[in-house]
C-alpha positions as CSV (number, residue, x, y, z in Angstrom):
1,X,0.0,0.0,0.0
2,X,1.3,3.4,-1.0
3,X,-0.1,6.9,-0.1
4,X,-0.2,8.6,-3.4
5,X,-0.7,12.2,-4.4
6,X,-2.9,14.8,-2.7
7,X,-4.1,15.0,0.9
8,X,-4.5,11.3,1.9
9,X,-5.4,10.5,5.5
10,X,-3.5,7.6,7.0
11,X,-6.9,6.2,8.1
12,X,-8.1,6.0,4.5
13,X,-4.9,4.2,3.5
14,X,-5.5,1.7,6.3
15,X,-9.1,1.2,5.3
16,X,-8.1,0.4,1.7
17,X,-5.4,-1.9,3.0
18,X,-8.0,-3.8,4.9
19,X,-10.2,-4.1,1.8
20,X,-7.3,-5.5,-0.2
21,X,-6.5,-8.0,2.5
22,X,-10.0,-9.1,2.6
23,X,-10.7,-9.3,-1.1
24,X,-7.4,-10.6,-2.4
25,X,-7.5,-14.2,-0.9
26,X,-10.9,-14.9,-2.6
27,X,-9.7,-13.7,-6.0
28,X,-6.5,-15.6,-5.6
29,X,-8.4,-18.8,-5.4
30,X,-10.2,-17.9,-8.7
31,X,-6.9,-17.4,-10.5
32,X,-5.2,-20.5,-9.1
33,X,-2.6,-19.0,-6.8
34,X,-1.8,-15.8,-8.6
35,X,-0.3,-13.3,-7.8
36,X,3.2,-14.4,-8.3
37,X,4.6,-10.9,-8.6
38,X,4.4,-8.1,-6.0
39,X,2.1,-5.2,-6.9
40,X,1.4,-1.8,-5.4
41,X,-1.9,-0.1,-4.6
42,X,-1.6,3.7,-4.7
43,X,-4.2,5.7,-2.8
44,X,-4.6,9.3,-4.2
45,X,-6.6,12.1,-2.7
46,X,-8.3,13.6,-5.8
47,X,-8.2,13.6,-9.6
48,X,-6.7,17.1,-9.6
49,X,-3.7,16.0,-7.6
50,X,-2.6,13.3,-10.1
51,X,0.4,14.1,-12.3
52,X,-0.4,14.5,-15.9
53,X,1.0,11.1,-16.8
54,X,-1.5,9.4,-14.5
55,X,-4.4,11.8,-14.8
56,X,-4.6,11.1,-18.5
57,X,-5.1,7.4,-17.7
58,X,-8.1,7.8,-15.4
59,X,-11.3,7.3,-17.4
60,X,-14.1,9.8,-17.2
61,X,-16.5,9.1,-14.3
62,X,-14.1,6.4,-13.0
63,X,-12.6,6.1,-9.5
64,X,-9.6,4.0,-10.3
65,X,-7.4,2.3,-12.9
66,X,-4.7,-0.4,-13.2
67,X,-1.5,-0.1,-15.1
68,X,-1.2,-3.5,-16.8
69,X,2.3,-4.9,-16.9
70,X,3.6,-2.4,-14.4
71,X,1.9,-4.0,-11.4
72,X,0.2,-0.8,-10.2
73,X,-3.4,-0.1,-9.1
74,X,-4.4,3.5,-8.5
75,X,-7.4,4.5,-6.5
76,X,-8.7,8.1,-6.2
77,X,-10.6,8.6,-2.9
78,X,-12.4,11.8,-4.0
79,X,-13.8,10.1,-7.1
80,X,-15.0,7.1,-5.1
81,X,-16.9,9.6,-2.8
82,X,-18.2,11.7,-5.6
83,X,-19.5,8.8,-7.7
84,X,-21.1,7.1,-4.6
85,X,-19.6,3.7,-5.5
86,X,-18.8,0.9,-3.1
87,X,-15.1,1.0,-2.2
88,X,-15.0,-2.8,-1.9
89,X,-16.3,-3.3,-5.4
90,X,-13.8,-0.8,-6.8
91,X,-11.0,-2.7,-5.0
92,X,-12.2,-6.1,-6.4
93,X,-12.5,-4.6,-9.9
94,X,-9.0,-3.3,-10.0
95,X,-7.5,-6.4,-8.3
96,X,-9.1,-8.6,-11.1
97,X,-7.3,-6.5,-13.7
98,X,-3.9,-7.0,-12.0
99,X,-4.5,-10.8,-11.2
100,X,-5.8,-11.5,-14.8
101,X,-2.7,-9.7,-16.2
102,X,-0.4,-11.8,-14.1
103,X,-2.4,-15.0,-14.9
104,X,-1.9,-14.7,-18.6
105,X,1.7,-13.2,-18.4
106,X,3.6,-12.6,-20.5
107,X,0.7,-12.2,-23.0
108,X,-1.4,-9.8,-21.0
109,X,-1.5,-7.2,-23.9
110,X,-3.1,-9.8,-26.2
111,X,-6.3,-10.0,-24.2
112,X,-9.1,-7.8,-25.5
113,X,-10.1,-4.8,-23.4
114,X,-13.8,-6.0,-23.3
115,X,-12.8,-9.2,-21.7
116,X,-10.8,-7.5,-19.0
117,X,-13.6,-5.1,-18.2
118,X,-16.3,-7.7,-18.4
119,X,-14.5,-10.2,-16.2
120,X,-13.6,-7.4,-13.7
121,X,-17.2,-6.3,-13.4
122,X,-18.5,-9.9,-13.2
123,X,-16.1,-10.9,-10.4
124,X,-16.6,-7.6,-8.6
125,X,-20.4,-8.1,-8.6
126,X,-20.9,-4.5,-9.7
127,X,-21.0,-2.5,-12.9
128,X,-19.3,0.7,-13.8
129,X,-21.2,3.9,-14.7
130,X,-24.6,2.2,-13.9
131,X,-24.2,-0.2,-16.9
132,X,-27.5,-2.0,-17.5
133,X,-28.7,-4.7,-20.0
134,X,-31.8,-2.5,-20.5
135,X,-29.5,-0.1,-22.4
136,X,-28.4,-2.9,-24.7
137,X,-31.8,-4.4,-25.4
138,X,-33.3,-1.6,-27.5
139,X,-29.9,-1.1,-29.3
140,X,-29.9,-4.8,-30.3
141,X,-33.5,-4.7,-31.5
142,X,-32.6,-1.5,-33.5
143,X,-29.4,-3.2,-34.9
144,X,-27.4,-0.2,-33.6
145,X,-25.2,-2.0,-31.0
146,X,-21.6,-2.1,-32.2
147,X,-19.6,-5.3,-32.2
148,X,-17.1,-6.3,-29.5
149,X,-14.4,-6.0,-32.1
150,X,-14.5,-2.3,-31.7
151,X,-13.8,-2.6,-28.0
152,X,-10.8,-4.8,-28.4
153,X,-8.1,-2.2,-27.9
154,X,-9.8,0.7,-26.1
155,X,-13.1,2.0,-24.8
156,X,-14.7,5.2,-25.9
157,X,-13.9,8.4,-24.0
158,X,-17.4,10.0,-24.0
159,X,-19.5,9.0,-20.9
160,X,-22.5,7.5,-22.7
161,X,-20.7,5.3,-25.2
162,X,-18.3,4.4,-22.4
163,X,-21.3,3.3,-20.2
164,X,-22.6,1.2,-23.1
165,X,-19.2,-0.4,-23.6
166,X,-19.1,-1.4,-20.0
167,X,-22.6,-2.8,-20.1
168,X,-21.8,-4.8,-23.3
169,X,-18.6,-6.3,-21.9
170,X,-20.3,-7.1,-18.6
171,X,-23.4,-8.8,-20.0
172,X,-21.4,-10.8,-22.5
173,X,-18.8,-12.1,-20.2
174,X,-21.3,-12.9,-17.4
175,X,-23.4,-14.8,-19.9
176,X,-20.3,-16.8,-21.1
177,X,-19.5,-17.5,-17.5
178,X,-23.0,-18.8,-16.8
179,X,-23.2,-20.8,-20.0
180,X,-19.8,-22.4,-20.1
181,X,-18.1,-21.8,-16.8
182,X,-15.5,-19.5,-15.6
183,X,-12.8,-22.2,-15.9
184,X,-13.2,-22.3,-19.7
185,X,-13.0,-18.5,-20.0
186,X,-9.7,-18.4,-18.0
187,X,-8.3,-21.3,-20.0
188,X,-9.1,-19.5,-23.2
189,X,-7.4,-16.4,-21.8
190,X,-4.3,-18.3,-20.9
191,X,-4.2,-19.8,-24.4
192,X,-4.2,-16.3,-25.9
193,X,-1.0,-14.9,-27.3
194,X,0.3,-12.8,-30.1
195,X,-0.5,-15.5,-32.6
196,X,-3.8,-16.9,-31.1
197,X,-6.5,-14.2,-30.6
198,X,-8.8,-14.6,-27.6
199,X,-11.8,-15.1,-29.8
200,X,-10.1,-18.1,-31.5
201,X,-8.9,-19.5,-28.2
202,X,-12.5,-19.2,-26.8
203,X,-14.1,-20.8,-29.9
204,X,-11.7,-23.7,-29.8
205,X,-12.2,-24.2,-26.1
206,X,-16.0,-24.3,-26.1
207,X,-16.5,-25.5,-29.7
208,X,-18.6,-22.6,-31.0
209,X,-17.8,-19.9,-33.5
210,X,-17.6,-16.3,-32.3
211,X,-20.5,-15.3,-34.6
212,X,-22.6,-18.1,-33.1
213,X,-21.7,-17.0,-29.5
214,X,-22.6,-13.4,-30.3
215,X,-25.9,-14.4,-31.9
216,X,-26.8,-16.6,-28.9
217,X,-25.9,-13.8,-26.4
218,X,-28.1,-11.3,-28.3
219,X,-30.9,-13.7,-28.3
220,X,-30.5,-14.1,-24.5
221,X,-30.6,-10.3,-24.0
222,X,-33.8,-10.1,-25.9
223,X,-35.6,-13.2,-24.8
224,X,-33.9,-14.5,-21.7
225,X,-32.6,-11.5,-19.6
226,X,-36.0,-9.8,-19.1
227,X,-34.4,-6.5,-20.2
228,X,-37.0,-5.6,-22.9
229,X,-39.7,-6.1,-20.3
230,X,-37.9,-3.8,-17.9
231,X,-37.5,-1.2,-20.7
232,X,-41.2,-1.5,-21.6
233,X,-42.2,-1.1,-17.9
234,X,-40.0,2.0,-17.6
235,X,-41.6,3.4,-20.8
236,X,-45.1,2.6,-19.7
237,X,-44.5,4.1,-16.3
238,X,-43.3,7.3,-18.0
239,X,-46.4,7.3,-20.3
240,X,-48.7,6.8,-17.3
241,X,-47.0,9.7,-15.6
242,X,-47.6,11.9,-18.7
243,X,-51.2,10.8,-18.9
244,X,-51.7,11.4,-15.2
245,X,-50.1,14.9,-15.3
246,X,-53.3,16.8,-16.5
247,X,-55.3,15.0,-13.8
248,X,-52.7,16.0,-11.2
249,X,-52.6,19.5,-12.4
250,X,-56.4,19.8,-12.2
251,X,-56.5,18.3,-8.8
252,X,-53.8,20.8,-7.7
253,X,-55.7,23.7,-9.1
254,X,-58.8,22.6,-7.4
255,X,-56.9,22.3,-4.2
256,X,-55.4,25.7,-4.5
257,X,-58.8,27.2,-5.5
258,X,-60.4,25.6,-2.4
259,X,-57.6,27.0,-0.2
260,X,-58.0,30.4,-1.9
261,X,-61.8,30.4,-1.1
262,X,-61.1,29.4,2.5
263,X,-58.6,32.2,2.8
264,X,-61.0,34.7,1.4
265,X,-63.8,33.6,3.8
266,X,-61.4,33.9,6.8
267,X,-60.4,37.4,5.6
268,X,-64.1,38.4,5.2
269,X,-64.9,37.0,8.6
270,X,-62.0,38.9,10.2
271,X,-63.1,42.1,8.4
272,X,-66.7,41.7,9.6
273,X,-65.5,41.2,13.2
274,X,-63.2,44.2,12.9
275,X,-66.1,46.3,11.5
276,X,-68.4,45.1,14.3
277,X,-65.8,46.0,16.9
278,X,-65.3,49.4,15.4
279,X,-69.0,50.1,15.4
280,X,-69.3,49.0,19.0
281,X,-66.5,51.3,20.0
282,X,-68.0,54.2,18.1
283,X,-71.4,53.6,19.9
284,X,-69.7,53.5,23.2
285,X,-67.9,56.8,22.6
286,X,-71.2,58.5,21.5
287,X,-72.9,57.3,24.6
288,X,-70.1,58.7,26.8
289,X,-70.6,62.1,25.0
290,X,-74.4,62.4,25.3
291,X,-74.8,61.3,29.0
292,X,-72.7,64.1,30.6
293,X,-74.9,66.8,28.7
294,X,-78.1,65.3,29.9
295,X,-76.8,65.2,33.5
296,X,-75.8,68.9,33.2
297,X,-79.4,69.8,32.2
298,X,-80.8,68.2,35.3
299,X,-78.6,69.9,37.9
300,X,-80.3,71.3,41.0
301,X,-81.5,70.3,44.5
302,X,-84.0,67.5,44.1
303,X,-85.3,68.2,47.6
304,X,-86.4,71.8,47.1
305,X,-90.0,72.2,45.8
306,X,-90.6,73.7,42.4
307,X,-91.2,77.5,42.4
308,X,-94.9,78.6,42.8
309,X,-96.5,80.2,39.8
310,X,-96.9,84.0,40.0
311,X,-100.1,85.3,41.7
312,X,-102.8,86.6,39.7
313,X,-103.7,90.0,40.5
Protein backbone atom coordinates (compact mmCIF):
# COMPACT_ATOMS: atom_id res chain seq x y z
CA UNK A 1 0.00 0.00 0.00
CA UNK A 2 1.28 3.44 -0.95
CA UNK A 3 -0.11 6.87 -0.06
CA UNK A 4 -0.20 8.63 -3.40
CA UNK A 5 -0.64 12.25 -4.39
CA UNK A 6 -2.86 14.77 -2.63
CA UNK A 7 -4.05 14.98 0.94
CA UNK A 8 -4.45 11.33 1.91
CA UNK A 9 -5.37 10.51 5.48
CA UNK A 10 -3.53 7.57 7.03
CA UNK A 11 -6.87 6.16 8.15
CA UNK A 12 -8.09 6.01 4.53
CA UNK A 13 -4.94 4.16 3.50
CA UNK A 14 -5.47 1.69 6.33
CA UNK A 15 -9.10 1.20 5.25
CA UNK A 16 -8.07 0.41 1.68
CA UNK A 17 -5.37 -1.94 3.00
CA UNK A 18 -8.04 -3.82 4.96
CA UNK A 19 -10.21 -4.11 1.85
CA UNK A 20 -7.32 -5.46 -0.22
CA UNK A 21 -6.45 -7.94 2.53
CA UNK A 22 -10.05 -9.14 2.62
CA UNK A 23 -10.75 -9.35 -1.13
CA UNK A 24 -7.41 -10.62 -2.42
CA UNK A 25 -7.54 -14.18 -0.95
CA UNK A 26 -10.93 -14.89 -2.57
CA UNK A 27 -9.74 -13.69 -5.96
CA UNK A 28 -6.45 -15.56 -5.64
CA UNK A 29 -8.43 -18.80 -5.42
CA UNK A 30 -10.23 -17.90 -8.67
CA UNK A 31 -6.92 -17.39 -10.48
CA UNK A 32 -5.24 -20.47 -9.08
CA UNK A 33 -2.58 -19.02 -6.83
CA UNK A 34 -1.81 -15.78 -8.65
CA UNK A 35 -0.30 -13.26 -7.83
CA UNK A 36 3.23 -14.39 -8.32
CA UNK A 37 4.61 -10.87 -8.61
CA UNK A 38 4.34 -8.10 -5.98
CA UNK A 39 2.11 -5.19 -6.93
CA UNK A 40 1.38 -1.81 -5.40
CA UNK A 41 -1.92 -0.10 -4.59
CA UNK A 42 -1.59 3.70 -4.71
CA UNK A 43 -4.23 5.71 -2.84
CA UNK A 44 -4.62 9.27 -4.18
CA UNK A 45 -6.60 12.15 -2.72
CA UNK A 46 -8.26 13.62 -5.80
CA UNK A 47 -8.16 13.59 -9.60
CA UNK A 48 -6.70 17.12 -9.64
CA UNK A 49 -3.68 16.02 -7.63
CA UNK A 50 -2.63 13.31 -10.09
CA UNK A 51 0.39 14.06 -12.25
CA UNK A 52 -0.46 14.51 -15.91
CA UNK A 53 0.99 11.13 -16.81
CA UNK A 54 -1.48 9.40 -14.48
CA UNK A 55 -4.42 11.79 -14.81
CA UNK A 56 -4.60 11.06 -18.53
CA UNK A 57 -5.13 7.36 -17.73
CA UNK A 58 -8.08 7.85 -15.36
CA UNK A 59 -11.26 7.36 -17.44
CA UNK A 60 -14.14 9.78 -17.21
CA UNK A 61 -16.47 9.09 -14.28
CA UNK A 62 -14.11 6.38 -13.01
CA UNK A 63 -12.63 6.12 -9.50
CA UNK A 64 -9.59 3.95 -10.29
CA UNK A 65 -7.40 2.29 -12.90
CA UNK A 66 -4.71 -0.40 -13.17
CA UNK A 67 -1.47 -0.13 -15.10
CA UNK A 68 -1.17 -3.52 -16.75
CA UNK A 69 2.33 -4.90 -16.95
CA UNK A 70 3.55 -2.38 -14.37
CA UNK A 71 1.87 -4.01 -11.36
CA UNK A 72 0.21 -0.80 -10.19
CA UNK A 73 -3.34 -0.10 -9.04
CA UNK A 74 -4.38 3.52 -8.53
CA UNK A 75 -7.43 4.49 -6.45
CA UNK A 76 -8.75 8.07 -6.18
CA UNK A 77 -10.62 8.65 -2.91
CA UNK A 78 -12.43 11.82 -3.97
CA UNK A 79 -13.81 10.09 -7.09
CA UNK A 80 -15.01 7.11 -5.04
CA UNK A 81 -16.89 9.53 -2.79
CA UNK A 82 -18.24 11.72 -5.60
CA UNK A 83 -19.53 8.78 -7.64
CA UNK A 84 -21.05 7.11 -4.60
CA UNK A 85 -19.58 3.71 -5.49
CA UNK A 86 -18.78 0.88 -3.10
CA UNK A 87 -15.05 1.02 -2.24
CA UNK A 88 -14.95 -2.78 -1.86
CA UNK A 89 -16.35 -3.24 -5.39
CA UNK A 90 -13.78 -0.79 -6.76
CA UNK A 91 -10.96 -2.68 -5.03
CA UNK A 92 -12.23 -6.04 -6.35
CA UNK A 93 -12.54 -4.64 -9.88
CA UNK A 94 -8.98 -3.33 -10.00
CA UNK A 95 -7.55 -6.44 -8.33
CA UNK A 96 -9.12 -8.57 -11.07
CA UNK A 97 -7.28 -6.50 -13.69
CA UNK A 98 -3.95 -7.05 -11.95
CA UNK A 99 -4.50 -10.75 -11.25
CA UNK A 100 -5.74 -11.50 -14.76
CA UNK A 101 -2.73 -9.70 -16.19
CA UNK A 102 -0.41 -11.85 -14.10
CA UNK A 103 -2.44 -15.00 -14.87
CA UNK A 104 -1.85 -14.71 -18.62
CA UNK A 105 1.69 -13.25 -18.41
CA UNK A 106 3.63 -12.57 -20.52
CA UNK A 107 0.74 -12.17 -22.99
CA UNK A 108 -1.43 -9.74 -21.04
CA UNK A 109 -1.53 -7.22 -23.85
CA UNK A 110 -3.06 -9.83 -26.15
CA UNK A 111 -6.31 -9.98 -24.18
CA UNK A 112 -9.09 -7.75 -25.50
CA UNK A 113 -10.13 -4.81 -23.37
CA UNK A 114 -13.76 -5.94 -23.34
CA UNK A 115 -12.81 -9.25 -21.70
CA UNK A 116 -10.74 -7.48 -19.04
CA UNK A 117 -13.59 -5.08 -18.19
CA UNK A 118 -16.30 -7.71 -18.45
CA UNK A 119 -14.52 -10.15 -16.15
CA UNK A 120 -13.61 -7.40 -13.67
CA UNK A 121 -17.26 -6.34 -13.38
CA UNK A 122 -18.47 -9.94 -13.22
CA UNK A 123 -16.13 -10.91 -10.38
CA UNK A 124 -16.59 -7.59 -8.59
CA UNK A 125 -20.36 -8.11 -8.59
CA UNK A 126 -20.88 -4.52 -9.66
CA UNK A 127 -20.96 -2.53 -12.90
CA UNK A 128 -19.29 0.74 -13.78
CA UNK A 129 -21.25 3.88 -14.68
CA UNK A 130 -24.57 2.21 -13.91
CA UNK A 131 -24.22 -0.17 -16.87
CA UNK A 132 -27.50 -2.04 -17.55
CA UNK A 133 -28.71 -4.69 -19.97
CA UNK A 134 -31.79 -2.50 -20.53
CA UNK A 135 -29.56 -0.07 -22.41
CA UNK A 136 -28.41 -2.90 -24.66
CA UNK A 137 -31.80 -4.43 -25.43
CA UNK A 138 -33.28 -1.64 -27.54
CA UNK A 139 -29.94 -1.13 -29.33
CA UNK A 140 -29.88 -4.82 -30.26
CA UNK A 141 -33.47 -4.66 -31.49
CA UNK A 142 -32.62 -1.54 -33.51
CA UNK A 143 -29.43 -3.18 -34.87
CA UNK A 144 -27.40 -0.24 -33.56
CA UNK A 145 -25.21 -2.01 -31.00
CA UNK A 146 -21.61 -2.08 -32.18
CA UNK A 147 -19.63 -5.31 -32.18
CA UNK A 148 -17.15 -6.25 -29.49
CA UNK A 149 -14.37 -6.04 -32.05
CA UNK A 150 -14.49 -2.25 -31.71
CA UNK A 151 -13.79 -2.63 -27.99
CA UNK A 152 -10.75 -4.82 -28.39
CA UNK A 153 -8.04 -2.21 -27.94
CA UNK A 154 -9.76 0.67 -26.13
CA UNK A 155 -13.07 1.96 -24.84
CA UNK A 156 -14.75 5.23 -25.89
CA UNK A 157 -13.91 8.42 -24.04
CA UNK A 158 -17.40 9.97 -23.97
CA UNK A 159 -19.47 9.03 -20.94
CA UNK A 160 -22.55 7.53 -22.66
CA UNK A 161 -20.66 5.35 -25.21
CA UNK A 162 -18.31 4.37 -22.38
CA UNK A 163 -21.25 3.26 -20.24
CA UNK A 164 -22.62 1.15 -23.11
CA UNK A 165 -19.19 -0.41 -23.61
CA UNK A 166 -19.07 -1.42 -19.95
CA UNK A 167 -22.62 -2.80 -20.14
CA UNK A 168 -21.84 -4.77 -23.30
CA UNK A 169 -18.66 -6.33 -21.93
CA UNK A 170 -20.25 -7.12 -18.56
CA UNK A 171 -23.36 -8.75 -20.01
CA UNK A 172 -21.44 -10.82 -22.56
CA UNK A 173 -18.75 -12.10 -20.19
CA UNK A 174 -21.30 -12.85 -17.45
CA UNK A 175 -23.40 -14.77 -19.96
CA UNK A 176 -20.35 -16.76 -21.10
CA UNK A 177 -19.45 -17.55 -17.49
CA UNK A 178 -22.96 -18.82 -16.76
CA UNK A 179 -23.24 -20.81 -19.97
CA UNK A 180 -19.77 -22.37 -20.14
CA UNK A 181 -18.15 -21.81 -16.77
CA UNK A 182 -15.46 -19.46 -15.56
CA UNK A 183 -12.80 -22.17 -15.92
CA UNK A 184 -13.19 -22.33 -19.70
CA UNK A 185 -12.98 -18.54 -19.97
CA UNK A 186 -9.75 -18.43 -17.99
CA UNK A 187 -8.31 -21.35 -19.96
CA UNK A 188 -9.08 -19.50 -23.20
CA UNK A 189 -7.44 -16.38 -21.76
CA UNK A 190 -4.31 -18.35 -20.90
CA UNK A 191 -4.18 -19.81 -24.39
CA UNK A 192 -4.21 -16.34 -25.92
CA UNK A 193 -0.96 -14.88 -27.24
CA UNK A 194 0.31 -12.76 -30.11
CA UNK A 195 -0.52 -15.54 -32.63
CA UNK A 196 -3.78 -16.84 -31.10
CA UNK A 197 -6.47 -14.19 -30.58
CA UNK A 198 -8.77 -14.58 -27.60
CA UNK A 199 -11.82 -15.13 -29.84
CA UNK A 200 -10.11 -18.07 -31.54
CA UNK A 201 -8.93 -19.53 -28.23
CA UNK A 202 -12.45 -19.24 -26.80
CA UNK A 203 -14.09 -20.78 -29.88
CA UNK A 204 -11.65 -23.68 -29.78
CA UNK A 205 -12.19 -24.21 -26.07
CA UNK A 206 -15.99 -24.36 -26.08
CA UNK A 207 -16.53 -25.54 -29.67
CA UNK A 208 -18.63 -22.63 -30.97
CA UNK A 209 -17.78 -19.93 -33.48
CA UNK A 210 -17.56 -16.33 -32.34
CA UNK A 211 -20.47 -15.31 -34.56
CA UNK A 212 -22.65 -18.08 -33.07
CA UNK A 213 -21.75 -16.99 -29.54
CA UNK A 214 -22.58 -13.38 -30.33
CA UNK A 215 -25.93 -14.35 -31.87
CA UNK A 216 -26.78 -16.56 -28.87
CA UNK A 217 -25.91 -13.77 -26.44
CA UNK A 218 -28.06 -11.26 -28.32
CA UNK A 219 -30.93 -13.74 -28.26
CA UNK A 220 -30.45 -14.08 -24.51
CA UNK A 221 -30.60 -10.31 -23.95
CA UNK A 222 -33.84 -10.04 -25.95
CA UNK A 223 -35.61 -13.21 -24.82
CA UNK A 224 -33.91 -14.44 -21.67
CA UNK A 225 -32.65 -11.51 -19.64
CA UNK A 226 -35.97 -9.77 -19.09
CA UNK A 227 -34.35 -6.50 -20.17
CA UNK A 228 -36.97 -5.63 -22.85
CA UNK A 229 -39.75 -6.05 -20.28
CA UNK A 230 -37.92 -3.74 -17.90
CA UNK A 231 -37.53 -1.23 -20.72
CA UNK A 232 -41.23 -1.52 -21.56
CA UNK A 233 -42.17 -1.11 -17.90
CA UNK A 234 -40.03 2.00 -17.62
CA UNK A 235 -41.59 3.44 -20.76
CA UNK A 236 -45.13 2.56 -19.66
CA UNK A 237 -44.47 4.12 -16.30
CA UNK A 238 -43.29 7.29 -18.01
CA UNK A 239 -46.35 7.31 -20.28
CA UNK A 240 -48.66 6.81 -17.30
CA UNK A 241 -46.99 9.73 -15.57
CA UNK A 242 -47.57 11.88 -18.65
CA UNK A 243 -51.21 10.78 -18.85
CA UNK A 244 -51.73 11.42 -15.17
CA UNK A 245 -50.12 14.85 -15.31
CA UNK A 246 -53.28 16.74 -16.48
CA UNK A 247 -55.32 15.05 -13.73
CA UNK A 248 -52.70 15.97 -11.15
CA UNK A 249 -52.61 19.56 -12.41
CA UNK A 250 -56.42 19.79 -12.25
CA UNK A 251 -56.47 18.34 -8.75
CA UNK A 252 -53.78 20.79 -7.69
CA UNK A 253 -55.71 23.72 -9.17
CA UNK A 254 -58.86 22.62 -7.36
CA UNK A 255 -56.92 22.25 -4.14
CA UNK A 256 -55.39 25.68 -4.52
CA UNK A 257 -58.78 27.17 -5.47
CA UNK A 258 -60.36 25.64 -2.38
CA UNK A 259 -57.57 26.99 -0.22
CA UNK A 260 -58.04 30.41 -1.86
CA UNK A 261 -61.77 30.41 -1.10
CA UNK A 262 -61.10 29.38 2.47
CA UNK A 263 -58.56 32.16 2.85
CA UNK A 264 -61.00 34.73 1.43
CA UNK A 265 -63.75 33.59 3.80
CA UNK A 266 -61.38 33.91 6.73
CA UNK A 267 -60.41 37.42 5.64
CA UNK A 268 -64.07 38.43 5.21
CA UNK A 269 -64.88 37.01 8.63
CA UNK A 270 -62.02 38.92 10.20
CA UNK A 271 -63.11 42.10 8.38
CA UNK A 272 -66.69 41.73 9.63
CA UNK A 273 -65.46 41.15 13.15
CA UNK A 274 -63.22 44.20 12.92
CA UNK A 275 -66.09 46.31 11.55
CA UNK A 276 -68.41 45.15 14.34
CA UNK A 277 -65.78 45.96 16.92
CA UNK A 278 -65.27 49.42 15.40
CA UNK A 279 -69.02 50.09 15.41
CA UNK A 280 -69.31 49.03 19.02
CA UNK A 281 -66.42 51.28 19.97
CA UNK A 282 -68.01 54.23 18.13
CA UNK A 283 -71.35 53.61 19.85
CA UNK A 284 -69.64 53.53 23.21
CA UNK A 285 -67.88 56.83 22.55
CA UNK A 286 -71.18 58.46 21.46
CA UNK A 287 -72.91 57.26 24.63
CA UNK A 288 -70.14 58.71 26.77
CA UNK A 289 -70.58 62.09 25.02
CA UNK A 290 -74.40 62.36 25.31
CA UNK A 291 -74.79 61.33 28.97
CA UNK A 292 -72.75 64.15 30.60
CA UNK A 293 -74.85 66.77 28.72
CA UNK A 294 -78.11 65.30 29.95
CA UNK A 295 -76.78 65.18 33.47
CA UNK A 296 -75.85 68.89 33.23
CA UNK A 297 -79.36 69.81 32.19
CA UNK A 298 -80.83 68.17 35.30
CA UNK A 299 -78.54 69.88 37.86
CA UNK A 300 -80.29 71.28 41.06
CA UNK A 301 -81.51 70.33 44.49
CA UNK A 302 -83.96 67.55 44.06
CA UNK A 303 -85.31 68.16 47.60
CA UNK A 304 -86.43 71.81 47.08
CA UNK A 305 -89.98 72.24 45.80
CA UNK A 306 -90.64 73.71 42.41
CA UNK A 307 -91.24 77.47 42.42
CA UNK A 308 -94.86 78.60 42.80
CA UNK A 309 -96.49 80.24 39.82
CA UNK A 310 -96.87 83.98 40.02
CA UNK A 311 -100.07 85.24 41.74
CA UNK A 312 -102.81 86.59 39.65
CA UNK A 313 -103.67 90.05 40.53
